[in-house]
C-alpha positions, 0 to 999 in steps of 0.5 A: 612023408609026414615023418620026413617033414617032422624030422626036417622041422626038428633039424631046423629047430636044433640048428637054431638052438646051436646058434647059442652053442656057438657062443659058449664054445669059446671061453672068452665069450662066456666071460664076456657074457658073465660081465654083461650080466653084471652091467652094461659096458662099452667094447673098450671096457670089455676088451680091457676087462678080458685082456682082449684086443679091441678087434678080437673083443668086437668079433666075439661080441658080433657072434653073441649079437647074431645069436641074440644074446646081447643088445647094443646102444650107441652113445656118440661114437661109442657102442655099449653092450648089454645082456639081451634079457634076464633069461640070458643071465639065467643061462650063464648061471645054469652053465656055471652050475652044470660045470660045478656039478659035472666037471671035477676040474671046475672045483679043482680050479676053484680050490686052487685059486681060493674060490672053492666051496671050502675056501670061505664059509658061505652065508645063505640068502635067507640068513643074510635077509634075517640078519639084515633085519636086526642090523647084525651085518654090514653087506659089502659089494666088492665088484667094480663101481659100475657093476654096483651102480647097475644093480646091487643088494639094497643097503649094500656098501660099494667097496671094490676089492682094489680099495679094500685095504686102504679103507679097512679103518672105516669098518666097524669091528663089532659087526660081521661083514658079508661080502658078495660079488658076481657069483660062486665062480667069482674070486672077488668076495673070497679074496675080500674075506681073506683080507678082512679075516687077516685083519681080525674082522669077522667076515663071510661070503654070500653063497652066490652073487648078485645075478642069483640074488636077482633071479631069486626074485629078491629086491635089487637097487640101482645107482651109487647113493648109499645114504638112507638106502634100504637094507636087504630086507627092503626096510628104510635105514640110516647108512651103515658102515663103512662110514 
């Protein structure tokens, strides 16, 4: 009888854990979670970013909300979604790490689209912190502006990939550029580095992205003001480049 009670308890426990599994069983839900770990977004913005119909995006988000992985707030008639906590984003990061470690197809896809481990030399977080102290690098956040505003490496300059070519003339050619985006599975930073190198600028990618930076306990700034912000090491400085 005691064994049956314990077995029943384990079954109930695994049933609850499987609620999380129902979220990651669909690739679009994983993509939605990844976006929500960057910044809060409206249903309309999420649908546009993922190429989904509004009703389909809403249905996916309801499954995620039932699993308590996302939370909402209402502003007028518009509903905004956000990741329910940092543990949700750690889960998304771990899922990506597991995929890269165990699925050869993941690395093959990344290489094919130019984001593989050999596509661009990576800068570690420790190296970036060290070089930021001496003012040797310009840190570019190439994610969309709303993601930068929600959280970014202190001192990083917001320069979304879509605007990079138009603003190349603002970059100081004497300094190395370190670009970062959403993480090791994100294409934005590798594409930015390829563009910068094609113009003869020294550029590398950060080894991962803002979620991993935050999860490592490193400082994160919010807002869109870049003047007089602190660099990656937390010291105050004058605004860097771009100017």
